[in-house]
DSSP file (Angstrom, degrees, kcal/mol; ACC not computed):
  #  RESIDUE AA STRUCTURE BP1 BP2  ACC     N-H-->O    O-->H-N    N-H-->O    O-->H-N    TCO  KAPPA ALPHA  PHI   PSI    X-CA   Y-CA   Z-CA
    1    1 A M              0   0    0      0, 0.0     2,-0.3     0, 0.0     0, 0.0   0.000 360.0 360.0 360.0 134.2   49.9  -37.0   -5.1
    2    2 A A        -     0   0    0     73,-0.1     2,-0.5     2,-0.0     0, 0.0  -0.745 360.0-127.7-102.8 149.1   51.5  -40.1   -3.6
    3    3 A V        -     0   0    0     -2,-0.3     2,-0.5    71,-0.0    71,-0.0  -0.830  20.2-157.6 -94.5 132.0   50.1  -43.6   -3.3
    4    4 A I        -     0   0    0     -2,-0.5    71,-2.8     2,-0.0     2,-0.5  -0.933   4.0-158.8-109.2 131.1   50.2  -45.2    0.2
    5    5 A E  E     -A   74   0A   0     -2,-0.5     2,-0.4    69,-0.2    69,-0.2  -0.942   8.0-169.3-113.6 132.0   50.0  -49.0    0.4
    6    6 A L  E     -A   73   0A   0     67,-3.1    67,-2.4    -2,-0.5     3,-0.1  -0.935  15.6-135.9-120.6 141.8   49.0  -50.7    3.7
    7    7 A A    >   -     0   0    0     -2,-0.4     3,-2.3    65,-0.2    62,-0.3  -0.536  51.2 -72.9 -83.9 158.7   49.1  -54.3    4.7
    8    8 A P  T 3  S+     0   0    0      0, 0.0    62,-0.2     0, 0.0    -1,-0.1  -0.297 123.2  15.6 -53.1 130.4   46.1  -55.9    6.4
    9    9 A G  T 3  S+     0   0    0     60,-3.1     2,-0.2     1,-0.3    61,-0.1   0.221  91.8 134.0  89.5 -14.5   45.9  -54.6   10.0
   10   10 A Q    <   -     0   0    0     -3,-2.3    59,-2.7    58,-0.1     2,-0.3  -0.480  55.2-123.4 -73.1 138.0   48.3  -51.7    9.4
   11   11 A K  E     -C   68   0B   0     57,-0.2    57,-0.3    -2,-0.2     3,-0.1  -0.621  20.2-169.8 -86.1 138.7   47.1  -48.3   10.8
   12   12 A L  E    S-     0   0B   0     55,-3.1     2,-0.3     1,-0.4    56,-0.2   0.848  76.9 -17.3 -87.6 -45.7   46.8  -45.3    8.6
   13   13 A F  E     -C   67   0B   0     54,-1.2    54,-2.1     6,-0.0    -1,-0.4  -0.976  66.5-124.2-155.3 163.4   46.3  -42.9   11.5
   14   14 A R    >   -     0   0    0     -2,-0.3     3,-2.1    52,-0.2    49,-0.3  -0.821  35.3 -92.2-114.2 150.7   45.4  -43.1   15.2
   15   15 A E  T 3  S+     0   0    0     -2,-0.3    49,-0.2     1,-0.3    51,-0.1  -0.331 113.2  23.1 -55.1 133.5   42.7  -41.5   17.3
   16   16 A G  T 3  S+     0   0    0     47,-2.8    -1,-0.3     1,-0.3    48,-0.1   0.223  92.0 129.6  92.1 -14.3   44.0  -38.2   18.8
   17   17 A A  S <  S-     0   0    0     -3,-2.1    46,-3.1    48,-0.2    -1,-0.3  -0.298  70.9 -88.3 -71.0 158.0   46.7  -37.6   16.1
   18   18 A T        -     0   0    0     44,-0.2     2,-0.7    -3,-0.1    -1,-0.1  -0.452  40.4-128.6 -65.7 135.6   47.0  -34.3   14.3
   19   19 A S        +     0   0    0     42,-0.3     3,-0.1    37,-0.2    -1,-0.1  -0.791  50.4 140.5 -91.0 117.1   44.9  -34.2   11.1
   20   20 A R        +     0   0    0     -2,-0.7     2,-0.3     1,-0.2    -1,-0.2   0.574  56.7  45.1-125.8 -21.8   46.9  -33.2    8.1
   21   21 A H        -     0   0    0     32,-0.1     2,-0.4     2,-0.0    -1,-0.2  -0.914  55.1-147.5-133.2 153.2   45.7  -35.3    5.2
   22   22 A I        -     0   0    0     -2,-0.3     2,-0.4    35,-0.1    31,-0.2  -0.951  25.4-154.5-111.6 138.0   42.6  -36.6    3.5
   23   23 A Y  E     -F   52   0C   0     29,-2.7    29,-2.6    -2,-0.4     2,-0.5  -0.900   9.2-153.6-118.4 143.4   42.9  -40.0    1.9
   24   24 A R  E     -F   51   0C   0     51,-0.8     2,-0.5    -2,-0.4    27,-0.2  -0.971  24.2-126.5-112.6 128.5   40.9  -41.6   -1.0
   25   25 A V        +     0   0    0     25,-3.0    24,-3.3    -2,-0.5    50,-0.2  -0.616  28.6 176.3 -76.0 122.4   40.7  -45.4   -1.0
   26   26 A I        -     0   0    0     48,-3.0     2,-0.3    -2,-0.5    49,-0.2   0.855  69.7  -9.9 -90.5 -46.2   41.9  -46.7   -4.4
   27   27 A S  B    S+B   74   0A   0     47,-1.6    47,-2.1    21,-0.1    -1,-0.4  -0.983 109.1  28.2-150.7 157.0   41.6  -50.4   -3.6
   28   28 A G  S    S-     0   0    0     -2,-0.3     2,-0.3    45,-0.2    45,-0.2  -0.537  82.1 -76.9  90.7-159.2   41.0  -52.5   -0.5
   29   29 A E        -     0   0    0     42,-0.3    41,-3.1    -2,-0.2    42,-1.0  -0.998  27.4-155.4-149.7 140.2   39.1  -51.5    2.6
   30   30 A V  E     -ED  46  69B   0     16,-2.6    16,-2.7    -2,-0.3     2,-0.4  -0.961   9.2-152.5-119.2 134.0   39.7  -49.3    5.7
   31   31 A E  E     -ED  45  68B   0     37,-2.9    37,-2.3    -2,-0.4     2,-0.5  -0.893   6.4-154.9-105.2 134.8   37.9  -49.7    9.0
   32   32 A V  E     +ED  44  67B   0     12,-3.0    11,-2.7    -2,-0.4    12,-1.5  -0.935  20.9 170.5-110.4 129.9   37.5  -46.7   11.3
   33   33 A S  E     -ED  42  66B   0     33,-2.7    33,-3.2    -2,-0.5     2,-0.4  -0.883  19.8-149.2-135.3 165.6   37.1  -47.3   15.0
   34   34 A R  E     -E   41   0B   0      7,-2.6     7,-3.2    -2,-0.3     2,-0.4  -0.996  24.8-114.1-138.4 141.4   37.0  -45.3   18.2
   35   35 A Q  E     -E   40   0B   0     -2,-0.4     2,-0.4     5,-0.2     5,-0.2  -0.608  28.9-174.8 -74.1 128.9   38.1  -46.2   21.8
   36   36 A A  E >   -E   39   0B   0      3,-3.6     3,-1.7    -2,-0.4     2,-0.5  -0.788  60.9 -64.6-127.4  85.7   35.1  -46.3   24.1
   37   37 A G  T 3  S-     0   0    0     -2,-0.4    -1,-0.0     1,-0.3     0, 0.0  -0.605 117.8 -17.2  69.6-121.9   36.4  -46.8   27.6
   38   38 A D  T 3  S+     0   0    0     -2,-0.5     2,-0.3    -3,-0.1    -1,-0.3   0.327 129.5  76.7 -97.0   7.3   38.0  -50.3   27.6
   39   39 A R  E <  S-E   36   0B   0     -3,-1.7    -3,-3.6     2,-0.0     2,-0.5  -0.777  73.6-130.8-114.9 160.5   36.2  -51.3   24.4
   40   40 A V  E     -E   35   0B   0     -2,-0.3     2,-0.6    -5,-0.2    -5,-0.2  -0.953  18.1-156.8-110.8 126.0   36.7  -50.4   20.7
   41   41 A A  E     -E   34   0B   0     -7,-3.2    -7,-2.6    -2,-0.5     2,-0.5  -0.904  12.8-137.4-104.8 123.6   33.7  -49.3   18.7
   42   42 A V  E     -E   33   0B   0     -2,-0.6    -9,-0.3    -9,-0.2     3,-0.1  -0.692  17.1-173.1 -79.7 122.6   33.8  -49.8   15.0
   43   43 A L  E     -     0   0B   0    -11,-2.7     2,-0.3    -2,-0.5   -10,-0.2   0.761  55.1 -64.4 -87.1 -28.4   32.3  -46.7   13.3
   44   44 A G  E     -E   32   0B   0    -12,-1.5   -12,-3.0     2,-0.0     2,-0.4  -0.943  40.6-102.3 163.8 176.9   32.4  -48.0    9.8
   45   45 A R  E     -E   31   0B   0     -2,-0.3     2,-0.4   -14,-0.2   -14,-0.2  -0.970  23.9-161.1-128.9 145.0   34.3  -49.3    6.8
   46   46 A V  E     -E   30   0B   0    -16,-2.7   -16,-2.6    -2,-0.4     3,-0.1  -0.970   9.2-174.6-128.2 145.2   35.1  -47.5    3.5
   47   47 A G    >   -     0   0    0     -2,-0.4     3,-2.2     1,-0.2   -22,-0.4  -0.439  45.0 -24.1-122.6-165.2   36.1  -48.9    0.2
   48   48 A P  T 3  S+     0   0    0      0, 0.0    -1,-0.2     0, 0.0   -22,-0.2  -0.112 125.7  17.7 -51.1 133.2   37.3  -47.8   -3.2
   49   49 A G  T 3  S+     0   0    0    -24,-3.3     2,-0.2     1,-0.3   -23,-0.1   0.204 100.9 112.8  90.8 -14.6   36.3  -44.3   -4.2
   50   50 A S    <   -     0   0    0     -3,-2.2   -25,-3.0   -25,-0.2    -1,-0.3  -0.523  60.5-130.1 -90.5 158.3   35.5  -43.3   -0.6
   51   51 A F  E     -F   24   0C   0    -27,-0.2     2,-0.3    -2,-0.2   -27,-0.2  -0.771  18.8-170.9-105.1 152.2   37.4  -40.7    1.4
   52   52 A V  E     +F   23   0C   0    -29,-2.6   -29,-2.7    -2,-0.3    15,-0.0  -0.996  66.0  27.4-140.7 142.2   38.7  -41.2    5.0
   53   53 A G  S  > S+     0   0    0     -2,-0.3     4,-1.3   -31,-0.2     5,-0.1   0.515  77.7 122.2  90.1   5.4   40.2  -38.6    7.3
   54   54 A E  H  >  +     0   0    0      1,-0.2     4,-2.4     2,-0.2     5,-0.2   0.852  62.1  61.0 -73.3 -34.1   38.4  -35.7    5.9
   55   55 A M  H  > S+     0   0    0      1,-0.2     4,-1.6     2,-0.2    -1,-0.2   0.955 109.3  38.8 -61.4 -53.4   36.6  -34.5    9.0
   56   56 A G  H  >>S+     0   0    0      1,-0.2     5,-2.1     2,-0.2     4,-0.6   0.884 116.9  51.2 -65.1 -38.7   39.6  -33.7   11.1
   57   57 A A  H  <5S+     0   0    0     -4,-1.3     3,-0.4   -36,-0.2    -1,-0.2   0.880 109.2  50.4 -68.0 -38.0   41.6  -32.3    8.2
   58   58 A L  H  <5S+     0   0    0     -4,-2.4    -1,-0.2     1,-0.2    -2,-0.2   0.839 121.5  32.3 -70.6 -33.0   38.8  -29.9    7.2
   59   59 A V  H  <5S-     0   0    0     -4,-1.6    -1,-0.2    -5,-0.2    -2,-0.2   0.303 106.1-120.9-107.2   8.5   38.3  -28.5   10.6
   60   60 A S  T  <5 +     0   0    0     -4,-0.6    -3,-0.2    -3,-0.4    -4,-0.1   0.912  66.1 138.1  52.9  48.4   41.9  -28.7   11.8
   61   61 A A      < -     0   0    0     -5,-2.1   -42,-0.3    -6,-0.2    -1,-0.2  -0.831  60.9 -88.7-118.5 158.0   41.0  -31.0   14.7
   62   62 A P        -     0   0    0      0, 0.0   -44,-0.2     0, 0.0   -45,-0.1  -0.248  60.2 -82.0 -60.1 155.0   42.6  -34.1   16.1
   63   63 A R        -     0   0    0    -46,-3.1   -47,-2.8   -49,-0.3     3,-0.0  -0.352  33.9-155.5 -59.2 134.5   41.6  -37.4   14.6
   64   64 A T  S    S+     0   0    0    -49,-0.2     2,-0.3    -3,-0.1    -1,-0.1   0.483  72.5  15.9 -92.6  -3.9   38.4  -38.7   16.2
   65   65 A G  S    S-     0   0    0    -51,-0.2     2,-0.4   -31,-0.1   -31,-0.2  -0.946  77.8-102.5-155.3 174.7   39.1  -42.3   15.3
   66   66 A T  E     - D   0  33B   0    -33,-3.2   -33,-2.7    -2,-0.3     2,-0.5  -0.903  29.0-155.6-106.5 134.0   41.7  -44.8   14.3
   67   67 A A  E     +CD  13  32B   0    -54,-2.1   -55,-3.1    -2,-0.4   -54,-1.2  -0.941  18.2 170.1-112.4 129.5   41.8  -46.0   10.7
   68   68 A R  E     -CD  11  31B   0    -37,-2.3   -37,-2.9    -2,-0.5     2,-0.3  -0.975  37.3-103.4-137.3 152.2   43.4  -49.4    9.8
   69   69 A A  E     - D   0  30B   0    -59,-2.7   -60,-3.1   -62,-0.3   -39,-0.2  -0.548  20.8-168.3 -74.3 132.4   43.5  -51.5    6.6
   70   70 A V  S    S+     0   0    0    -41,-3.1     2,-0.2    -2,-0.3    -1,-0.2   0.810  78.9   0.9 -84.9 -36.1   41.1  -54.5    6.6
   71   71 A S  S    S-     0   0    0    -42,-1.0   -42,-0.3   -63,-0.1     2,-0.2  -0.758 114.1 -49.3-136.3 179.9   42.8  -55.9    3.6
   72   72 A S  S    S-     0   0    0     -2,-0.2     2,-0.4   -64,-0.1   -65,-0.2  -0.440  73.7-171.8 -56.7 125.6   45.7  -54.9    1.3
   73   73 A T  E     -A    6   0A   0    -67,-2.4   -67,-3.1   -45,-0.2     2,-0.4  -0.960  25.2-160.6-133.8 140.3   44.8  -51.3    0.7
   74   74 A A  E      AB   5  27A   0    -47,-2.1   -48,-3.0    -2,-0.4   -47,-1.6  -0.975 360.0 360.0-119.1 136.8   46.1  -48.5   -1.6
   75   75 A L              0   0    0    -71,-2.8   -51,-0.8    -2,-0.4   -70,-0.1   0.294 360.0 360.0-128.7 360.0   45.2  -44.9   -0.8
């Protein structure tokens, strides 16, 4: 298993992308959002110990949202 480090604002994955991986937040915080017309709706934030990206990867569906680091984050 590899550790991924993200800078604040850096995207982990984008809405509509192919789902291949599930990520566990080691440190920092990730915000998940979704495009709603011309607006962006924040779906939630996850922190250490939480998983992100599991829904699309488990059902082999495109990503339903965009995940980006809120702070320096390790996954």
